[in-house]
All heavy atoms as a GROMACS GRO file, in nm:
protein
  622
    1MET      N    1   6.819   7.916  -7.618
    1MET     CA    2   6.888   7.811  -7.545
    1MET      C    3   6.830   7.806  -7.405
    1MET      O    4   6.804   7.909  -7.343
    1MET     CB    5   7.038   7.841  -7.540
    1MET     CG    6   7.116   7.734  -7.467
    1MET     SD    7   7.293   7.758  -7.474
    1MET     CE    8   7.323   7.725  -7.645
    2LEU      N    9   6.812   7.685  -7.356
    2LEU     CA   10   6.762   7.663  -7.220
    2LEU      C   11   6.874   7.601  -7.137
    2LEU      O   12   6.936   7.504  -7.180
    2LEU     CB   13   6.641   7.569  -7.221
    2LEU     CG   14   6.592   7.522  -7.083
    2LEU    CD1   15   6.528   7.639  -7.007
    2LEU    CD2   16   6.496   7.406  -7.097
    3LEU      N   17   6.899   7.658  -7.021
    3LEU     CA   18   6.989   7.598  -6.923
    3LEU      C   19   6.900   7.530  -6.820
    3LEU      O   20   6.829   7.597  -6.745
    3LEU     CB   21   7.080   7.702  -6.857
    3LEU     CG   22   7.172   7.651  -6.746
    3LEU    CD1   23   7.267   7.544  -6.799
    3LEU    CD2   24   7.249   7.767  -6.684
    4ALA      N   25   6.900   7.396  -6.818
    4ALA     CA   26   6.815   7.317  -6.730
    4ALA      C   27   6.901   7.254  -6.622
    4ALA      O   28   6.996   7.183  -6.653
    4ALA     CB   29   6.742   7.210  -6.810
    5ILE      N   30   6.867   7.279  -6.496
    5ILE     CA   31   6.948   7.232  -6.384
    5ILE      C   32   6.862   7.147  -6.291
    5ILE      O   33   6.759   7.193  -6.242
    5ILE     CB   34   7.008   7.349  -6.304
    5ILE    CG1   35   7.085   7.442  -6.398
    5ILE    CG2   36   7.096   7.298  -6.191
    5ILE    CD1   37   7.126   7.574  -6.334
    6SER      N   38   6.906   7.024  -6.267
    6SER     CA   39   6.837   6.936  -6.173
    6SER      C   40   6.937   6.835  -6.116
    6SER      O   41   7.002   6.763  -6.192
    6SER     CB   42   6.723   6.861  -6.242
    6SER     OG   43   6.666   6.765  -6.155
    7THR      N   44   6.948   6.830  -5.985
    7THR     CA   45   7.041   6.738  -5.921
    7THR      C   46   7.006   6.593  -5.955
    7THR      O   47   7.094   6.514  -5.989
    7THR     CB   48   7.038   6.758  -5.768
    7THR    OG1   49   7.074   6.892  -5.740
    7THR    CG2   50   7.135   6.666  -5.697
    8SER      N   51   6.878   6.560  -5.950
    8SER     CA   52   6.835   6.422  -5.976
    8SER      C   53   6.810   6.396  -6.124
    8SER      O   54   6.815   6.281  -6.168
    8SER     CB   55   6.706   6.392  -5.899
    8SER     OG   56   6.598   6.469  -5.952
    9GLY      N   57   6.780   6.502  -6.200
    9GLY     CA   58   6.740   6.485  -6.338
    9GLY      C   59   6.595   6.447  -6.353
    9GLY      O   60   6.548   6.416  -6.463
   10ASN      N   61   6.520   6.450  -6.244
   10ASN     CA   62   6.381   6.406  -6.245
   10ASN      C   63   6.281   6.514  -6.206
   10ASN      O   64   6.164   6.484  -6.185
   10ASN     CB   65   6.363   6.286  -6.152
   10ASN     CG   66   6.433   6.164  -6.204
   10ASN    OD1   67   6.426   6.131  -6.321
   10ASN    ND2   68   6.506   6.095  -6.117
   11SER      N   69   6.324   6.639  -6.197
   11SER     CA   70   6.233   6.747  -6.157
   11SER      C   71   6.128   6.768  -6.267
   11SER      O   72   6.162   6.798  -6.382
   11SER     CB   73   6.312   6.876  -6.136
   11SER     OG   74   6.411   6.857  -6.037
   12ALA      N   75   6.001   6.751  -6.230
   12ALA     CA   76   5.892   6.755  -6.328
   12ALA      C   77   5.887   6.888  -6.403
   12ALA      O   78   5.867   6.890  -6.526
   12ALA     CB   79   5.759   6.728  -6.258
   13ASN      N   80   5.908   7.000  -6.332
   13ASN     CA   81   5.901   7.130  -6.398
   13ASN      C   82   6.016   7.150  -6.497
   13ASN      O   83   5.998   7.211  -6.603
   13ASN     CB   84   5.896   7.244  -6.297
   13ASN     CG   85   6.015   7.245  -6.204
   13ASN    OD1   86   6.078   7.143  -6.177
   13ASN    ND2   87   6.047   7.360  -6.149
   14ILE      N   88   6.132   7.094  -6.467
   14ILE     CA   89   6.246   7.105  -6.558
   14ILE      C   90   6.224   7.017  -6.681
   14ILE      O   91   6.255   7.055  -6.793
   14ILE     CB   92   6.377   7.069  -6.486
   14ILE    CG1   93   6.399   7.156  -6.362
   14ILE    CG2   94   6.496   7.080  -6.581
   14ILE    CD1   95   6.407   7.305  -6.389
   15ILE      N   96   6.169   6.899  -6.659
   15ILE     CA   97   6.138   6.810  -6.771
   15ILE      C   98   6.038   6.877  -6.865
   15ILE      O   99   6.053   6.874  -6.987
   15ILE     CB  100   6.087   6.674  -6.720
   15ILE    CG1  101   6.206   6.596  -6.658
   15ILE    CG2  102   6.018   6.593  -6.829
   15ILE    CD1  103   6.168   6.468  -6.589
   16GLN      N  104   5.937   6.944  -6.808
   16GLN     CA  105   5.839   7.016  -6.891
   16GLN      C  106   5.906   7.131  -6.966
   16GLN      O  107   5.873   7.158  -7.082
   16GLN     CB  108   5.726   7.070  -6.804
   16GLN     CG  109   5.634   6.961  -6.753
   16GLN     CD  110   5.527   7.015  -6.659
   16GLN    OE1  111   5.545   7.119  -6.596
   16GLN    NE2  112   5.415   6.943  -6.650
   17ALA      N  113   6.000   7.198  -6.901
   17ALA     CA  114   6.072   7.308  -6.966
   17ALA      C  115   6.154   7.257  -7.085
   17ALA      O  116   6.160   7.323  -7.190
   17ALA     CB  117   6.161   7.380  -6.866
   18ILE      N  118   6.216   7.141  -7.069
   18ILE     CA  119   6.294   7.082  -7.180
   18ILE      C  120   6.201   7.050  -7.297
   18ILE      O  121   6.233   7.080  -7.412
   18ILE     CB  122   6.370   6.957  -7.133
   18ILE    CG1  123   6.482   6.997  -7.037
   18ILE    CG2  124   6.426   6.878  -7.251
   18ILE    CD1  125   6.550   6.881  -6.968
   19GLN      N  126   6.086   6.991  -7.267
   19GLN     CA  127   5.991   6.959  -7.373
   19GLN      C  128   5.944   7.086  -7.445
   19GLN      O  129   5.935   7.089  -7.568
   19GLN     CB  130   5.873   6.881  -7.316
   19GLN     CG  131   5.913   6.742  -7.269
   19GLN     CD  132   5.809   6.673  -7.183
   19GLN    OE1  133   5.729   6.738  -7.115
   19GLN    NE2  134   5.810   6.540  -7.185
   20ALA      N  135   5.915   7.191  -7.368
   20ALA     CA  136   5.873   7.319  -7.428
   20ALA      C  137   5.984   7.380  -7.512
   20ALA      O  138   5.959   7.434  -7.620
   20ALA     CB  139   5.829   7.416  -7.318
   21ALA      N  140   6.109   7.370  -7.464
   21ALA     CA  141   6.223   7.422  -7.540
   21ALA      C  142   6.237   7.349  -7.673
   21ALA      O  143   6.260   7.411  -7.777
   21ALA     CB  144   6.350   7.411  -7.458
   22HIS      N  145   6.224   7.217  -7.669
   22HIS     CA  146   6.234   7.140  -7.793
   22HIS      C  147   6.121   7.172  -7.888
   22HIS      O  148   6.142   7.177  -8.010
   22HIS     CB  149   6.238   6.990  -7.763
   22HIS     CG  150   6.370   6.944  -7.709
   22HIS    ND1  151   6.383   6.832  -7.630
   22HIS    CD2  152   6.495   6.996  -7.720
   22HIS    CE1  153   6.510   6.817  -7.597
   22HIS    NE2  154   6.581   6.915  -7.650
   23ASP      N  155   6.000   7.197  -7.835
   23ASP     CA  156   5.887   7.237  -7.919
   23ASP      C  157   5.918   7.367  -7.992
   23ASP      O  158   5.867   7.392  -8.102
   23ASP     CB  159   5.760   7.256  -7.836
   23ASP     CG  160   5.703   7.125  -7.785
   23ASP    OD1  161   5.743   7.017  -7.836
   23ASP    OD2  162   5.619   7.131  -7.692
   24ARG      N  163   6.004   7.449  -7.933
   24ARG     CA  164   6.042   7.578  -7.990
   24ARG      C  165   6.176   7.571  -8.064
   24ARG      O  166   6.236   7.673  -8.096
   24ARG     CB  167   6.047   7.684  -7.881
   24ARG     CG  168   5.909   7.715  -7.825
   24ARG     CD  169   5.916   7.784  -7.690
   24ARG     NE  170   5.786   7.821  -7.639
   24ARG     CZ  171   5.700   7.739  -7.581
   24ARG    NH1  172   5.729   7.610  -7.568
   24ARG    NH2  173   5.583   7.782  -7.537
   25GLU      N  174   6.225   7.448  -8.085
   25GLU     CA  175   6.351   7.423  -8.155
   25GLU      C  176   6.471   7.490  -8.086
   25GLU      O  177   6.563   7.537  -8.153
   25GLU     CB  178   6.340   7.462  -8.301
   25GLU     CG  179   6.233   7.383  -8.375
   25GLU     CD  180   6.223   7.416  -8.522
   25GLU    OE1  181   6.302   7.496  -8.573
   25GLU    OE2  182   6.132   7.361  -8.587
   26MET      N  183   6.468   7.493  -7.954
   26MET     CA  184   6.579   7.548  -7.876
   26MET      C  185   6.676   7.436  -7.839
   26MET      O  186   6.637   7.321  -7.822
   26MET     CB  187   6.525   7.612  -7.747
   26MET     CG  188   6.437   7.733  -7.770
   26MET     SD  189   6.352   7.788  -7.619
   26MET     CE  190   6.489   7.827  -7.512
   27ILE      N  191   6.802   7.473  -7.825
   27ILE     CA  192   6.903   7.381  -7.775
   27ILE      C  193   6.897   7.382  -7.622
   27ILE      O  194   6.873   7.486  -7.561
   27ILE     CB  195   7.044   7.422  -7.824
   27ILE    CG1  196   7.051   7.403  -7.976
   27ILE    CG2  197   7.153   7.345  -7.753
   27ILE    CD1  198   7.178   7.456  -8.038
   28VAL      N  199   6.920   7.267  -7.563
   28VAL     CA  200   6.917   7.254  -7.418
   28VAL      C  201   7.057   7.221  -7.367
   28VAL      O  202   7.124   7.133  -7.420
   28VAL     CB  203   6.819   7.142  -7.374
   28VAL    CG1  204   6.824   7.118  -7.224
   28VAL    CG2  205   6.677   7.177  -7.418
   29VAL      N  206   7.099   7.292  -7.265
   29VAL     CA  207   7.220   7.258  -7.189
   29VAL      C  208   7.168   7.211  -7.054
   29VAL      O  209   7.103   7.288  -6.982
   29VAL     CB  210   7.315   7.378  -7.174
   29VAL    CG1  211   7.433   7.340  -7.085
   29VAL    CG2  212   7.364   7.426  -7.309
   30ALA      N  213   7.193   7.085  -7.021
   30ALA     CA  214   7.139   7.025  -6.900
   30ALA      C  215   7.249   6.996  -6.800
   30ALA      O  216   7.350   6.932  -6.835
   30ALA     CB  217   7.064   6.897  -6.934
   31LEU      N  218   7.231   7.041  -6.678
   31LEU     CA  219   7.320   7.006  -6.568
   31LEU      C  220   7.245   6.905  -6.483
   31LEU      O  221   7.141   6.938  -6.425
   31LEU     CB  222   7.356   7.128  -6.484
   31LEU     CG  223   7.429   7.242  -6.554
   31LEU    CD1  224   7.460   7.353  -6.453
   31LEU    CD2  225   7.555   7.195  -6.619
   32THR      N  226   7.295   6.782  -6.479
   32THR     CA  227   7.227   6.675  -6.406
   32THR      C  228   7.324   6.608  -6.310
   32THR      O  229   7.444   6.639  -6.309
   32THR     CB  230   7.172   6.568  -6.503
   32THR    OG1  231   7.282   6.506  -6.571
   32THR    CG2  232   7.077   6.628  -6.605
   33GLY      N  233   7.272   6.516  -6.233
   33GLY     CA  234   7.354   6.437  -6.142
   33GLY      C  235   7.312   6.292  -6.148
   33GLY      O  236   7.224   6.254  -6.227
   34ARG      N  237   7.376   6.212  -6.067
   34ARG     CA  238   7.348   6.068  -6.058
   34ARG      C  239   7.353   6.002  -6.195
   34ARG      O  240   7.455   6.006  -6.261
   34ARG     CB  241   7.216   6.045  -5.986
   34ARG     CG  242   7.217   6.098  -5.843
   34ARG     CD  243   7.088   6.070  -5.768
   34ARG     NE  244   7.099   6.120  -5.631
   34ARG     CZ  245   7.062   6.242  -5.594
   34ARG    NH1  246   7.011   6.327  -5.682
   34ARG    NH2  247   7.076   6.280  -5.469
   35ASP      N  248   7.240   5.948  -6.244
   35ASP     CA  249   7.237   5.881  -6.374
   35ASP      C  250   7.171   5.967  -6.482
   35ASP      O  251   7.144   5.918  -6.592
   35ASP     CB  252   7.167   5.745  -6.364
   35ASP     CG  253   7.019   5.758  -6.325
   35ASP    OD1  254   6.971   5.871  -6.301
   35ASP    OD2  255   6.952   5.653  -6.318
   36GLY      N  256   7.147   6.093  -6.453
   36GLY     CA  257   7.084   6.184  -6.549
   36GLY      C  258   6.934   6.187  -6.538
   36GLY      O  259   6.870   6.278  -6.591
   37GLY      N  260   6.875   6.088  -6.474
   37GLY     CA  261   6.731   6.084  -6.453
   37GLY      C  262   6.652   6.091  -6.582
   37GLY      O  263   6.700   6.057  -6.690
   38GLY      N  264   6.529   6.136  -6.572
   38GLY     CA  265   6.441   6.146  -6.687
   38GLY      C  266   6.486   6.248  -6.788
   38GLY      O  267   6.452   6.239  -6.907
   39MET      N  268   6.562   6.347  -6.743
   39MET     CA  269   6.610   6.451  -6.834
   39MET      C  270   6.700   6.392  -6.942
   39MET      O  271   6.693   6.431  -7.059
   39MET     CB  272   6.687   6.559  -6.759
   39MET     CG  273   6.600   6.650  -6.675
   39MET     SD  274   6.693   6.761  -6.566
   39MET     CE  275   6.798   6.850  -6.678
   40ALA      N  276   6.785   6.299  -6.904
   40ALA     CA  277   6.885   6.244  -6.997
   40ALA      C  278   6.819   6.181  -7.119
   40ALA      O  279   6.868   6.195  -7.231
   40ALA     CB  280   6.974   6.143  -6.926
   41SER      N  281   6.706   6.115  -7.097
   41SER     CA  282   6.640   6.046  -7.209
   41SER      C  283   6.569   6.142  -7.303
   41SER      O  284   6.535   6.106  -7.415
   41SER     CB  285   6.541   5.942  -7.156
   41SER     OG  286   6.437   6.005  -7.083
   42LEU      N  287   6.547   6.266  -7.259
   42LEU     CA  288   6.479   6.365  -7.342
   42LEU      C  289   6.573   6.443  -7.432
   42LEU      O  290   6.529   6.509  -7.527
   42LEU     CB  291   6.404   6.467  -7.254
   42LEU     CG  292   6.286   6.415  -7.173
   42LEU    CD1  293   6.232   6.526  -7.086
   42LEU    CD2  294   6.179   6.360  -7.265
   43LEU      N  295   6.701   6.438  -7.402
   43LEU     CA  296   6.796   6.523  -7.473
   43LEU      C  297   6.819   6.474  -7.616
   43LEU      O  298   6.826   6.354  -7.642
   43LEU     CB  299   6.928   6.530  -7.396
   43LEU     CG  300   6.914   6.591  -7.256
   43LEU    CD1  301   7.047   6.585  -7.183
   43LEU    CD2  302   6.861   6.732  -7.262
   44LEU      N  303   6.831   6.569  -7.705
   44LEU     CA  304   6.854   6.542  -7.847
   44LEU      C  305   7.004   6.544  -7.875
   44LEU      O  306   7.082   6.595  -7.794
   44LEU     CB  307   6.782   6.647  -7.932
   44LEU     CG  308   6.631   6.658  -7.911
   44LEU    CD1  309   6.574   6.774  -7.991
   44LEU    CD2  310   6.562   6.527  -7.945
   45PRO      N  311   7.047   6.494  -7.990
   45PRO     CA  312   7.191   6.492  -8.022
   45PRO      C  313   7.256   6.630  -8.017
   45PRO      O  314   7.374   6.640  -7.982
   45PRO     CB  315   7.195   6.434  -8.163
   45PRO     CG  316   7.073   6.352  -8.174
   45PRO     CD  317   6.968   6.424  -8.092
   46GLU      N  318   7.182   6.735  -8.050
   46GLU     CA  319   7.242   6.869  -8.049
   46GLU      C  320   7.244   6.933  -7.909
   46GLU      O  321   7.305   7.038  -7.889
   46GLU     CB  322   7.169   6.962  -8.147
   46GLU     CG  323   7.022   6.981  -8.119
   46GLU     CD  324   6.932   6.880  -8.190
   46GLU    OE1  325   6.978   6.773  -8.232
   46GLU    OE2  326   6.813   6.911  -8.203
   47ASP      N  327   7.178   6.871  -7.813
   47ASP     CA  328   7.179   6.921  -7.676
   47ASP      C  329   7.311   6.883  -7.607
   47ASP      O  330   7.385   6.799  -7.656
   47ASP     CB  331   7.062   6.862  -7.597
   47ASP     CG  332   6.927   6.909  -7.649
   47ASP    OD1  333   6.918   7.020  -7.704
   47ASP    OD2  334   6.829   6.833  -7.634
   48VAL      N  335   7.336   6.945  -7.493
   48VAL     CA  336   7.458   6.917  -7.416
   48VAL      C  337   7.417   6.880  -7.274
   48VAL      O  338   7.337   6.950  -7.211
   48VAL     CB  339   7.549   7.042  -7.411
   48VAL    CG1  340   7.670   7.016  -7.322
   48VAL    CG2  341   7.592   7.084  -7.550
   49GLU      N  342   7.469   6.769  -7.226
   49GLU     CA  343   7.447   6.731  -7.086
   49GLU      C  344   7.579   6.733  -7.012
   49GLU      O  345   7.677   6.672  -7.056
   49GLU     CB  346   7.386   6.591  -7.075
   49GLU     CG  347   7.361   6.552  -6.931
   49GLU     CD  348   7.309   6.410  -6.913
   49GLU    OE1  349   7.321   6.330  -7.009
   49GLU    OE2  350   7.260   6.379  -6.805
   50ILE      N  351   7.581   6.802  -6.901
   50ILE     CA  352   7.695   6.800  -6.810
   50ILE      C  353   7.645   6.724  -6.688
   50ILE      O  354   7.570   6.778  -6.606
   50ILE     CB  355   7.744   6.941  -6.774
   50ILE    CG1  356   7.785   7.017  -6.900
   50ILE    CG2  357   7.859   6.934  -6.673
   50ILE    CD1  358   7.815   7.163  -6.878
   51ARG      N  359   7.684   6.597  -6.679
   51ARG     CA  360   7.635   6.510  -6.572
   51ARG      C  361   7.743   6.490  -6.466
   51ARG      O  362   7.858   6.460  -6.499
   51ARG     CB  363   7.595   6.374  -6.629
   51ARG     CG  364   7.535   6.281  -6.525
   51ARG     CD  365   7.504   6.144  -6.581
   51ARG     NE  366   7.412   6.154  -6.694
   51ARG     CZ  367   7.375   6.048  -6.766
   51ARG    NH1  368   7.424   5.928  -6.740
   51ARG    NH2  369   7.292   6.065  -6.868
   52VAL      N  370   7.704   6.502  -6.341
   52VAL     CA  371   7.793   6.475  -6.230
   52VAL      C  372   7.757   6.336  -6.178
   52VAL      O  373   7.653   6.318  -6.115
   52VAL     CB  374   7.776   6.581  -6.118
   52VAL    CG1  375   7.873   6.552  -6.004
   52VAL    CG2  376   7.795   6.721  -6.172
   53PRO      N  377   7.841   6.237  -6.207
   53PRO     CA  378   7.807   6.099  -6.171
   53PRO      C  379   7.833   6.068  -6.023
   53PRO      O  380   7.916   5.984  -5.988
   53PRO     CB  381   7.898   6.017  -6.263
   53PRO     CG  382   8.019   6.102  -6.279
   53PRO     CD  383   7.967   6.245  -6.278
   54ALA      N  384   7.761   6.141  -5.938
   54ALA     CA  385   7.775   6.122  -5.794
   54ALA      C  386   7.635   6.104  -5.735
   54ALA      O  387   7.536   6.138  -5.799
   54ALA     CB  388   7.844   6.242  -5.731
   55ASN      N  389   7.628   6.054  -5.614
   55ASN     CA  390   7.499   6.032  -5.548
   55ASN      C  391   7.474   6.130  -5.434
   55ASN      O  392   7.363   6.135  -5.382
   55ASN     CB  393   7.489   5.889  -5.496
   55ASN     CG  394   7.482   5.789  -5.610
   55ASN    OD1  395   7.405   5.807  -5.703
   55ASN    ND2  396   7.563   5.685  -5.603
   56VAL      N  397   7.575   6.206  -5.396
   56VAL     CA  398   7.562   6.301  -5.286
   56VAL      C  399   7.518   6.436  -5.343
   56VAL      O  400   7.590   6.496  -5.424
   56VAL     CB  401   7.696   6.314  -5.208
   56VAL    CG1  402   7.683   6.414  -5.096
   56VAL    CG2  403   7.739   6.178  -5.156
   57THR      N  404   7.401   6.481  -5.300
   57THR     CA  405   7.344   6.605  -5.354
   57THR      C  406   7.440   6.723  -5.341
   57THR      O  407   7.456   6.800  -5.436
   57THR     CB  408   7.211   6.637  -5.283
   57THR    OG1  409   7.119   6.529  -5.310
   57THR    CG2  410   7.151   6.767  -5.330
   58ALA      N  411   7.504   6.737  -5.227
   58ALA     CA  412   7.595   6.850  -5.207
   58ALA      C  413   7.710   6.848  -5.307
   58ALA      O  414   7.748   6.953  -5.360
   58ALA     CB  415   7.651   6.848  -5.065
   59ARG      N  416   7.766   6.731  -5.336
   59ARG     CA  417   7.874   6.722  -5.434
   59ARG      C  418   7.826   6.759  -5.573
   59ARG      O  419   7.894   6.830  -5.647
   59ARG     CB  420   7.933   6.580  -5.440
   59ARG     CG  421   7.999   6.528  -5.314
   59ARG     CD  422   8.119   6.606  -5.265
   59ARG     NE  423   8.090   6.723  -5.185
   59ARG     CZ  424   8.051   6.724  -5.058
   59ARG    NH1  425   8.034   6.612  -4.993
   59ARG    NH2  426   8.029   6.838  -4.994
   60ILE      N  427   7.708   6.711  -5.610
   60ILE     CA  428   7.651   6.742  -5.742
   60ILE      C  429   7.632   6.892  -5.755
   60ILE      O  430   7.672   6.953  -5.856
   60ILE     CB  431   7.519   6.667  -5.763
   60ILE    CG1  432   7.542   6.516  -5.765
   60ILE    CG2  433   7.450   6.714  -5.891
   60ILE    CD1  434   7.415   6.433  -5.753
   61GLN      N  435   7.576   6.955  -5.653
   61GLN     CA  436   7.551   7.098  -5.659
   61GLN      C  437   7.680   7.180  -5.660
   61GLN      O  438   7.686   7.283  -5.727
   61GLN     CB  439   7.461   7.140  -5.542
   61GLN     CG  440   7.320   7.085  -5.559
   61GLN     CD  441   7.231   7.112  -5.440
   61GLN    OE1  442   7.277   7.148  -5.332
   61GLN    NE2  443   7.102   7.093  -5.458
   62GLU      N  444   7.783   7.133  -5.592
   62GLU     CA  445   7.912   7.202  -5.596
   62GLU      C  446   7.969   7.202  -5.738
   62GLU      O  447   8.018   7.304  -5.786
   62GLU     CB  448   8.012   7.136  -5.501
   62GLU     CG  449   7.984   7.161  -5.355
   62GLU     CD  450   8.067   7.076  -5.262
   62GLU    OE1  451   8.136   6.982  -5.309
   62GLU    OE2  452   8.062   7.102  -5.141
   63VAL      N  453   7.961   7.089  -5.806
   63VAL     CA  454   8.013   7.081  -5.944
   63VAL      C  455   7.925   7.163  -6.038
   63VAL      O  456   7.975   7.230  -6.129
   63VAL     CB  457   8.026   6.935  -5.989
   63VAL    CG1  458   8.071   6.925  -6.134
   63VAL    CG2  459   8.125   6.860  -5.898
   64HIS      N  460   7.793   7.160  -6.016
   64HIS     CA  461   7.704   7.244  -6.098
   64HIS      C  462   7.741   7.391  -6.083
   64HIS      O  463   7.745   7.464  -6.182
   64HIS     CB  464   7.558   7.224  -6.056
   64HIS     CG  465   7.497   7.098  -6.107
   64HIS    ND1  466   7.368   7.061  -6.076
   64HIS    CD2  467   7.546   6.998  -6.185
   64HIS    CE1  468   7.339   6.945  -6.135
   64HIS    NE2  469   7.447   6.905  -6.200
   65LEU      N  470   7.768   7.434  -5.962
   65LEU     CA  471   7.807   7.573  -5.939
   65LEU      C  472   7.935   7.608  -6.014
   65LEU      O  473   7.943   7.714  -6.079
   65LEU     CB  474   7.824   7.599  -5.788
   65LEU     CG  475   7.852   7.742  -5.747
   65LEU    CD1  476   7.740   7.836  -5.790
   65LEU    CD2  477   7.870   7.750  -5.597
   66LEU      N  478   8.032   7.520  -6.010
   66LEU     CA  479   8.157   7.542  -6.084
   66LEU      C  480   8.129   7.550  -6.234
   66LEU      O  481   8.180   7.639  -6.303
   66LEU     CB  482   8.257   7.430  -6.055
   66LEU     CG  483   8.388   7.435  -6.132
   66LEU    CD1  484   8.465   7.563  -6.100
   66LEU    CD2  485   8.472   7.312  -6.103
   67ALA      N  486   8.045   7.460  -6.285
   67ALA     CA  487   8.012   7.461  -6.428
   67ALA      C  488   7.942   7.592  -6.467
   67ALA      O  489   7.970   7.649  -6.573
   67ALA     CB  490   7.924   7.341  -6.462
   68ILE      N  491   7.853   7.640  -6.381
   68ILE     CA  492   7.783   7.766  -6.408
   68ILE      C  493   7.881   7.882  -6.413
   68ILE      O  494   7.874   7.967  -6.502
   68ILE     CB  495   7.671   7.790  -6.305
   68ILE    CG1  496   7.559   7.688  -6.325
   68ILE    CG2  497   7.617   7.932  -6.314
   68ILE    CD1  498   7.461   7.681  -6.210
   69HIS      N  499   7.975   7.884  -6.320
   69HIS     CA  500   8.077   7.990  -6.321
   69HIS      C  501   8.161   7.984  -6.449
   69HIS      O  502   8.193   8.088  -6.508
   69HIS     CB  503   8.168   7.981  -6.198
   69HIS     CG  504   8.106   8.038  -6.075
   69HIS    ND1  505   8.089   8.173  -6.054
   69HIS    CD2  506   8.056   7.977  -5.965
   69HIS    CE1  507   8.032   8.192  -5.939
   69HIS    NE2  508   8.011   8.075  -5.882
   70CYS      N  509   8.196   7.865  -6.492
   70CYS     CA  510   8.273   7.850  -6.617
   70CYS      C  511   8.192   7.896  -6.738
   70CYS      O  512   8.246   7.963  -6.826
   70CYS     CB  513   8.317   7.704  -6.635
   70CYS     SG  514   8.441   7.651  -6.516
   71LEU      N  515   8.064   7.862  -6.742
   71LEU     CA  516   7.978   7.908  -6.850
   71LEU      C  517   7.967   8.060  -6.852
   71LEU      O  518   7.974   8.123  -6.958
   71LEU     CB  519   7.839   7.845  -6.839
   71LEU     CG  520   7.828   7.697  -6.872
   71LEU    CD1  521   7.691   7.642  -6.832
   71LEU    CD2  522   7.857   7.671  -7.018
   72CYS      N  523   7.952   8.120  -6.734
   72CYS     CA  524   7.945   8.267  -6.725
   72CYS      C  525   8.075   8.331  -6.774
   72CYS      O  526   8.072   8.432  -6.846
   72CYS     CB  527   7.916   8.311  -6.582
   72CYS     SG  528   7.748   8.274  -6.529
   73ASP      N  529   8.188   8.272  -6.738
   73ASP     CA  530   8.317   8.324  -6.782
   73ASP      C  531   8.329   8.315  -6.934
   73ASP      O  532   8.374   8.410  -7.000
   73ASP     CB  533   8.430   8.246  -6.714
   73ASP     CG  534   8.565   8.308  -6.740
   73ASP    OD1  535   8.580   8.430  -6.726
   73ASP    OD2  536   8.658   8.231  -6.775
   74LEU      N  537   8.286   8.203  -6.991
   74LEU     CA  538   8.290   8.186  -7.137
   74LEU      C  539   8.199   8.288  -7.206
   74LEU      O  540   8.239   8.350  -7.305
   74LEU     CB  541   8.247   8.044  -7.174
   74LEU     CG  542   8.234   8.016  -7.324
   74LEU    CD1  543   8.370   8.024  -7.392
   74LEU    CD2  544   8.172   7.880  -7.345
   75ILE      N  545   8.080   8.307  -7.154
   75ILE     CA  546   7.987   8.404  -7.213
   75ILE      C  547   8.045   8.545  -7.205
   75ILE      O  548   8.039   8.620  -7.302
   75ILE     CB  549   7.849   8.396  -7.145
   75ILE    CG1  550   7.783   8.260  -7.180
   75ILE    CG2  551   7.759   8.511  -7.185
   75ILE    CD1  552   7.664   8.224  -7.093
   76ASP      N  553   8.098   8.581  -7.090
   76ASP     CA  554   8.162   8.714  -7.076
   76ASP      C  555   8.273   8.732  -7.178
   76ASP      O  556   8.284   8.836  -7.242
   76ASP     CB  557   8.221   8.731  -6.935
   76ASP     CG  558   8.119   8.769  -6.832
   76ASP    OD1  559   8.004   8.804  -6.869
   76ASP    OD2  560   8.153   8.764  -6.712
   77SER      N  561   8.357   8.630  -7.194
   77SER     CA  562   8.468   8.639  -7.289
   77SER      C  563   8.417   8.655  -7.432
   77SER      O  564   8.472   8.732  -7.511
   77SER     CB  565   8.557   8.514  -7.281
   77SER     OG  566   8.622   8.509  -7.157
   78GLN      N  567   8.312   8.580  -7.466
   78GLN     CA  568   8.256   8.589  -7.601
   78GLN      C  569   8.192   8.725  -7.627
   78GLN      O  570   8.204   8.780  -7.738
   78GLN     CB  571   8.152   8.478  -7.622
   78GLN     CG  572   8.212   8.341  -7.629
   78GLN     CD  573   8.299   8.322  -7.752
   78GLN    OE1  574   8.258   8.352  -7.864
   78GLN    NE2  575   8.419   8.271  -7.731
   79LEU      N  576   8.126   8.779  -7.528
   79LEU     CA  577   8.056   8.908  -7.545
   79LEU      C  578   8.148   9.028  -7.534
   79LEU      O  579   8.132   9.126  -7.607
   79LEU     CB  580   7.943   8.921  -7.444
   79LEU     CG  581   7.823   8.826  -7.460
   79LEU    CD1  582   7.726   8.845  -7.346
   79LEU    CD2  583   7.756   8.851  -7.594
   80PHE      N  584   8.242   9.022  -7.440
   80PHE     CA  585   8.319   9.141  -7.405
   80PHE      C  586   8.470   9.127  -7.425
   80PHE      O  587   8.545   9.219  -7.398
   80PHE     CB  588   8.290   9.181  -7.260
   80PHE     CG  589   8.145   9.197  -7.231
   80PHE    CD1  590   8.081   9.108  -7.144
   80PHE    CD2  591   8.070   9.297  -7.290
   80PHE    CE1  592   7.945   9.123  -7.119
   80PHE    CE2  593   7.935   9.311  -7.263
   80PHE     CZ  594   7.872   9.223  -7.179
   81GLY      N  595   8.515   9.010  -7.470
   81GLY     CA  596   8.658   8.987  -7.485
   81GLY      C  597   8.720   8.942  -7.355
   81GLY      O  598   8.662   8.953  -7.248
   82SER      N  599   8.839   8.890  -7.365
   82SER     CA  600   8.906   8.837  -7.245
   82SER      C  601   8.979   8.949  -7.173
   82SER      O  602   9.024   9.047  -7.232
   82SER     CB  603   9.002   8.726  -7.283
   82SER     OG  604   9.102   8.776  -7.369
   83GLU      N  605   8.992   8.932  -7.042
   83GLU     CA  606   9.069   9.026  -6.959
   83GLU      C  607   9.209   8.973  -6.943
   83GLU      O  608   9.231   8.869  -6.884
   83GLU     CB  609   9.004   9.039  -6.821
   83GLU     CG  610   8.872   9.110  -6.821
   83GLU     CD  611   8.818   9.126  -6.680
   83GLU    OE1  612   8.896   9.115  -6.583
   83GLU    OE2  613   8.698   9.146  -6.668
   84GLU      N  614   9.306   9.043  -6.998
   84GLU     CA  615   9.445   9.002  -6.982
   84GLU      C  616   9.533   9.122  -6.968
   84GLU      O  617   9.509   9.228  -7.007
   84GLU     CB  618   9.489   8.917  -7.102
   84GLU     CG  619   9.422   8.783  -7.100
   84GLU     CD  620   9.477   8.690  -7.207
   84GLU    OE1  621   9.596   8.698  -7.238
   84GLU    OE2  622   9.399   8.612  -7.258
   0.00000   0.00000   0.00000
């Protein structure tokens, strides 16, 4: 699985990483902003896009950070069980 993060969705190196991941039959989880940029058009039906439909870079990055923390929490719970 590839976690691809780009505020604009147009970062050339991230787009290349998505293409390489698909060549290897990997699933892509994409964190994008604005309109999804070029990344959005590359995603396959089995991929996941978390898009922040905002134009302010700082707002997009704040939501991306929250999403990353939520993903980490989910992974921890799946690997190690929940803390209660």
